[in-house]
TIKOLZA-761603 format. One record per residue (C-alpha): residue number from 1; residue in three letters; x, y, z. Coordinates in steps of 0.02 Angstrom, whole numbers, plus 50000, padded with zeros to 5 digits. Example, Ala and Ser with C-alpha at 12.3 -4.5 7.8 and 13.67 -1.06 7.14 Angstrom:
BEGIN
{1 'ala' {50615 49775 50390}};
{2 'ser' {50684 49947 50357}};
//
This chain:
BEGIN
{1 'gln' {45668 50615 42466}};
{2 'ala' {45637 50714 42625}};
{3 'ala' {45595 50869 42521}};
{4 'val' {45472 50770 42414}};
{5 'ala' {45392 50691 42567}};
{6 'ile' {45373 50861 42653}};
{7 'glu' {45296 50939 42497}};
{8 'asn' {45177 50793 42475}};
{9 'ala' {45123 50806 42656}};
{10 'arg' {45097 50994 42638}};
{11 'leu' {44994 50971 42480}};
{12 'phe' {44893 50833 42562}};
{13 'asn' {44853 50939 42714}};
{14 'glu' {44808 51089 42606}};
{15 'thr' {44695 50982 42495}};
{16 'lys' {44613 50904 42648}};
{17 'gln' {44579 51076 42720}};
{18 'arg' {44503 51139 42556}};
{19 'val' {44392 50985 42543}};
{20 'gln' {44332 51014 42721}};
{21 'glu' {44295 51197 42681}};
{22 'leu' {44195 51147 42527}};
{23 'ser' {44101 51017 42629}};
{24 'val' {44052 51148 42758}};
{25 'leu' {43998 51272 42625}};
{26 'his' {43897 51137 42538}};
{27 'glu' {43809 51089 42700}};
{28 'val' {43765 51269 42739}};
{29 'gly' {43709 51297 42559}};
{30 'gln' {43591 51147 42573}};
{31 'val' {43511 51222 42728}};
{32 'ile' {43491 51391 42644}};
{33 'thr' {43402 51315 42494}};
{34 'arg' {43285 51211 42603}};
{35 'thr' {43223 51343 42724}};
{36 'leu' {43186 51528 42742}};
{37 'asp' {43200 51516 42931}};
{38 'glu' {43332 51648 42969}};
{39 'glu' {43368 51586 43146}};
{40 'arg' {43398 51407 43088}};
{41 'val' {43516 51460 42949}};
{42 'leu' {43618 51572 43064}};
{43 'lys' {43635 51436 43196}};
{44 'thr' {43688 51311 43062}};
{45 'ile' {43825 51430 43006}};
{46 'thr' {43896 51454 43180}};
{47 'asp' {43885 51266 43216}};
{48 'glu' {43976 51219 43055}};
{49 'ala' {44111 51351 43080}};
{50 'leu' {44145 51289 43256}};
{51 'arg' {44148 51108 43199}};
{52 'ser' {44269 51145 43057}};
{53 'val' {44399 51251 43148}};
{54 'arg' {44475 51145 43284}};
{55 'asn' {44553 51287 43385}};
{56 'ala' {44396 51394 43393}};
{57 'asn' {44309 51409 43563}};
{58 'lys' {44161 51513 43506}};
{59 'val' {44076 51576 43346}};
{60 'val' {43949 51717 43351}};
{61 'ile' {43840 51808 43225}};
{62 'his' {43792 51987 43269}};
{63 'leu' {43666 52087 43167}};
{64 'leu' {43643 52275 43169}};
{65 'asp' {43480 52333 43247}};
{66 'thr' {43358 52451 43162}};
{67 'ser' {43456 52603 43220}};
{68 'gly' {43615 52534 43140}};
{69 'glu' {43714 52577 43296}};
{70 'lys' {43705 52417 43399}};
{71 'leu' {43758 52240 43357}};
{72 'glu' {43638 52112 43430}};
{73 'ala' {43695 51931 43454}};
{74 'arg' {43581 51820 43350}};
{75 'ala' {43672 51651 43343}};
{76 'leu' {43805 51576 43455}};
{77 'ser' {43899 51410 43456}};
{78 'his' {44033 51362 43583}};
{79 'arg' {44131 51215 43648}};
{80 'pro' {44051 51103 43781}};
{81 'gly' {44081 51160 43958}};
{82 'leu' {44092 51346 43917}};
{83 'ser' {43966 51468 43987}};
{84 'val' {43949 51607 43858}};
{85 'pro' {43816 51744 43870}};
{86 'met' {43737 51819 43713}};
{87 'arg' {43813 51994 43723}};
{88 'gly' {43780 52142 43611}};
{89 'leu' {43908 52268 43549}};
{90 'leu' {43910 52448 43493}};
{91 'arg' {43943 52469 43307}};
{92 'gly' {44110 52557 43327}};
{93 'gln' {44174 52449 43469}};
{94 'gly' {44335 52348 43460}};
{95 'ile' {44386 52233 43317}};
{96 'ala' {44205 52217 43257}};
{97 'gly' {44200 52405 43232}};
{98 'ile' {44359 52398 43127}};
{99 'ala' {44292 52255 43020}};
{100 'ile' {44131 52352 42987}};
{101 'glu' {44221 52515 42949}};
{102 'gln' {44351 52435 42833}};
{103 'arg' {44226 52309 42760}};
{104 'arg' {44349 52164 42771}};
{105 'ala' {44396 52020 42885}};
{106 'val' {44511 52070 43029}};
{107 'thr' {44620 51940 43114}};
{108 'val' {44705 51964 43282}};
{109 'ser' {44842 51834 43311}};
{110 'asp' {44873 51883 43492}};
{111 'thr' {44760 52007 43582}};
{112 'arg' {44899 52050 43706}};
{113 'asp' {45004 52122 43565}};
{114 'asp' {44864 52213 43472}};
{115 'pro' {44812 52384 43539}};
{116 'arg' {44652 52378 43435}};
{117 'phe' {44580 52242 43546}};
{118 'val' {44468 52302 43688}};
{119 'asp' {44501 52185 43834}};
{120 'thr' {44342 52154 43935}};
{121 'gly' {44415 52014 44040}};
{122 'thr' {44358 51871 43927}};
{123 'gly' {44532 51795 43913}};
{124 'leu' {44527 51789 43723}};
{125 'arg' {44695 51775 43636}};
{126 'ser' {44649 51751 43451}};
{127 'leu' {44506 51826 43354}};
{128 'ile' {44436 51840 43177}};
{129 'val' {44292 51957 43135}};
{130 'thr' {44219 51972 42960}};
{131 'pro' {44076 52087 42907}};
{132 'leu' {43911 52022 42839}};
{133 'met' {43876 52122 42682}};
{134 'ile' {43735 52139 42557}};
{135 'gly' {43811 52235 42412}};
{136 'glu' {43901 52380 42497}};
{137 'lys' {43788 52379 42649}};
{138 'val' {43852 52301 42811}};
{139 'ile' {43715 52212 42909}};
{140 'gly' {43819 52129 43045}};
{141 'thr' {43973 52024 43086}};
{142 'leu' {44028 51843 43099}};
{143 'ser' {44165 51814 43227}};
{144 'met' {44270 51670 43291}};
{145 'asp' {44386 51671 43442}};
{146 'ser' {44502 51562 43542}};
{147 'tyr' {44591 51562 43710}};
{148 'glu' {44752 51512 43620}};
{149 'pro' {44867 51638 43535}};
{150 'arg' {44894 51620 43346}};
{151 'ala' {44753 51492 43338}};
{152 'phe' {44692 51533 43163}};
{153 'asp' {44775 51520 42994}};
{154 'ser' {44728 51591 42825}};
{155 'gly' {44613 51442 42795}};
{156 'ala' {44506 51487 42946}};
{157 'glu' {44492 51667 42886}};
{158 'arg' {44447 51608 42710}};
{159 'leu' {44313 51491 42777}};
{160 'leu' {44238 51623 42892}};
{161 'ser' {44230 51749 42749}};
{162 'ala' {44141 51623 42637}};
{163 'leu' {44017 51581 42776}};
{164 'ala' {43987 51767 42803}};
{165 'asp' {43938 51783 42620}};
{166 'gln' {43816 51638 42638}};
{167 'ala' {43744 51710 42798}};
{168 'ala' {43713 51878 42714}};
{169 'ile' {43624 51793 42568}};
{170 'ala' {43516 51690 42687}};
{171 'ile' {43469 51843 42788}};
{172 'glu' {43423 51942 42633}};
{173 'asn' {43318 51798 42564}};
{174 'ala' {43226 51779 42729}};
{175 'arg' {43193 51965 42741}};
{176 'leu' {43131 51977 42562}};
{177 'phe' {43015 51829 42591}};
{178 'ala' {42948 51909 42750}};
{179 'glu' {42917 52073 42656}};
{180 'val' {42826 51984 42514}};
{181 'arg' {42720 51886 42637}};
{182 'gln' {42676 52046 42730}};
{183 'arg' {42628 52132 42567}};
{184 'met' {42519 51984 42518}};
{185 'glu' {42432 51989 42687}};
{186 'gln' {42401 52176 42667}};
{187 'ile' {42331 52151 42492}};
{188 'ala' {42218 52011 42553}};
{189 'ala' {42156 52121 42696}};
{190 'leu' {42120 52266 42577}};
{191 'lys' {42032 52148 42457}};
{192 'gly' {41923 52083 42598}};
{193 'phe' {41885 52261 42653}};
{194 'gln' {41837 52309 42475}};
{195 'asp' {41727 52155 42455}};
{196 'asn' {41636 52197 42617}};
{197 'ile' {41604 52375 42558}};
{198 'phe' {41538 52317 42389}};
{199 'ala' {41427 52186 42472}};
{200 'ser' {41347 52317 42584}};
{201 'ile' {41307 52443 42444}};
{202 'ala' {41122 52444 42398}};
{203 'ser' {41157 52485 42215}};
{204 'gly' {41224 52359 42092}};
{205 'val' {41412 52378 42069}};
{206 'ile' {41510 52297 41929}};
{207 'thr' {41696 52328 41898}};
{208 'thr' {41812 52270 41760}};
{209 'asp' {41999 52261 41733}};
{210 'met' {42099 52338 41589}};
{211 'gln' {42050 52191 41477}};
{212 'glu' {41866 52225 41513}};
{213 'arg' {41845 52065 41612}};
{214 'val' {41723 52073 41757}};
{215 'thr' {41816 52076 41923}};
{216 'thr' {41677 52129 42045}};
{217 'phe' {41491 52088 42041}};
{218 'asn' {41408 52128 42206}};
{219 'arg' {41252 52057 42285}};
{220 'ala' {41141 52201 42228}};
{221 'ala' {41200 52173 42048}};
{222 'glu' {41155 51989 42065}};
{223 'asn' {40979 52033 42124}};
{224 'thr' {40953 52170 41992}};
{225 'leu' {41012 52065 41844}};
{226 'ala' {40956 51896 41911}};
{227 'met' {41129 51824 41883}};
{228 'ser' {41256 51752 42004}};
{229 'ala' {41431 51822 42021}};
{230 'ala' {41500 51650 41974}};
{231 'gln' {41419 51668 41802}};
{232 'val' {41508 51830 41758}};
{233 'ile' {41670 51847 41858}};
{234 'asn' {41825 51840 41744}};
{235 'arg' {41718 51846 41585}};
{236 'pro' {41718 51993 41461}};
{237 'tyr' {41578 52107 41518}};
{238 'gln' {41497 52119 41343}};
{239 'glu' {41482 51929 41338}};
{240 'ala' {41425 51915 41518}};
//
């Protein structure tokens, strides 16, 4: 009976943890689908990770700068009462450097027993760092730490890795959207510039697309043919 009770309790705790992980991932997924605001998504990820892992003191997202050599802190969540500055890192520095180089999550159970950890006087005892990846390209890291040794189990590492995947997707979506918006603005500016040039030409200018529909009909053409642009734009030029 004791064995059955212990196994049931273990299964219950494991199921409860998995449900909590799925709930967190669902919440973050909802935010990602609702907004293309990169900063909001990243802060939601650090907030949810901190809320879900009881022993965590701080969760940080670092992104590589344009040179690819420096990790800049972009989102930070911490327990109340802590004073935590937004610090940057060099790409090859400490555990973050190992996670980036090996392209996998790295867990340190006790920093005092791990020579890979670079002690900067923060008092950290446990640490998980997982890379943010788009395909094979590393764009940053997601890290979680604690002042307690052996604070994180495999569930915490699994959750952090899943959140890192979501963060990478959100960042890529936001960047693609920004690129498309910039291209559209450039196209609109060029179109306006072209329209101004055509409007200032004294000769009548008419242009068509590959389907022979009229796309440009400047003011001089309107005066010469006694027709307005509205009458001919988007119509086949033979008909117009």
